[in-house]
N, C-alpha and C positions, 0 to 999 in steps of 0.2 A: 085219098087218103091210103094206107099202107096196111098191109097186113104181113103178121109175121107164118114164114113158112118153113118148113124143113127145107134145107141147101142140101143135107149130105148128112151122114153117118156111118160111122165103123159098127157092123154088126157082130155080135158072137167073139169081141176080143177077150183074150183071156189076161186077167192082172198078173202079173210077173212079179210084184213087188208093193211093198206100201213104206212109205217114211212119214211116220207121225211127226216127229219133232222137224219140222220144215215149214215154209211161209206159207204154202198153200196152193195145189193147183193139181193138175194130172200131167206124165211125161208120158208122150207117144213120140214112139218111133217115127222121124221125121219123113219117112218114105210113106208111112200110111196117112201121116197129115197131110203130106201133098195129094196122095191120091184121093182123099175125100174133101179137098181144099179147105182144109181147116189152116189156118194162120195161126202163127206165134201169136199167144196173148188173147186167140179169140175165147169168146164164151161157152162154153160147151155143157149141155145136162148130158147126165149121166144116169141110164138105168142099169140098175143090178138084177141080174134074171137071177142069181143065185139066191138073193135076200130080200129082195122087192123094194129095196133102198131107190132113193132117185136123191143127187144134190147136181147143184148148178156152180163150176168153178170156170177157170180157164187154161186153155193147152199152152203146152211148153216142149219143144222140140226135143226129142231124146235120139240116140244117135241113129242114124241110119241104119237100116237093115238091121236092126238088133232084135225085132220084135218087141222091144219092150214097152209094156203099158204101166206105170207105176202110178201110184195114189199117193198125192203127198198131201200132207197137213192133217187139218180135222175129218177130211173124209178118210183118212186111214181108221176110224172108229165105226165105218159104214160099211165099207168095202176093206175086202180081204184079200191077198194073194190067193190065184185059183180062181177067184170067184168071175164068172162070165159076164160082161157089162157090154151097153150098147151105149157109144160115144153118138150123140146128135148136137148138129150144129145148125142154126137156123140164120134165116134172115128176113131184112123187110123188104117187101114188093109191092106194088100198085096191082090192081088187080090184073090187069092186063098183061104184066110180067109175070103173073102168079099163075093166071091160065097155061103160058107156055113153058114154066119151068117144067123139068126133070129132075128131081132129087138125085145125087149120086148115092147108091149104096155100097157100099163094100163089104162083103161077108168075108170073114176070116175064118181060117181054119186054127186047130188047136194050138198052133206055134204062131199065132198071129202072121201069118203068111197069107196074101189076097187069095182065097178061093173064088171068089166070082165078084166082078165087077161090072154094075151096070153103065158106066160112063160111054 
């Protein structure tokens, strides 16, 4: 049996922009995606600390070292520029794998630069 476990998260990311009329997703600075082990088109959960919204979408890479966190598509109705969010990625693991797993937690500063990395 597999269990769904937190694989990694980008904690306290600041949304830099939103684009409502877009096919949908979240664009994340590709260096931040790499730091959090989030693959292009991977499913992610977003929790908005500013307003309490939660939504699921997929991640697409934005320009490296740009600090961009852009909410694309319908999610722009729930999350606004300057909101503080958490981006979670999950994986499916056996019980043995889950017992050894230590999720990557990447804490960001107000400019979306890595402030703390537990990796």
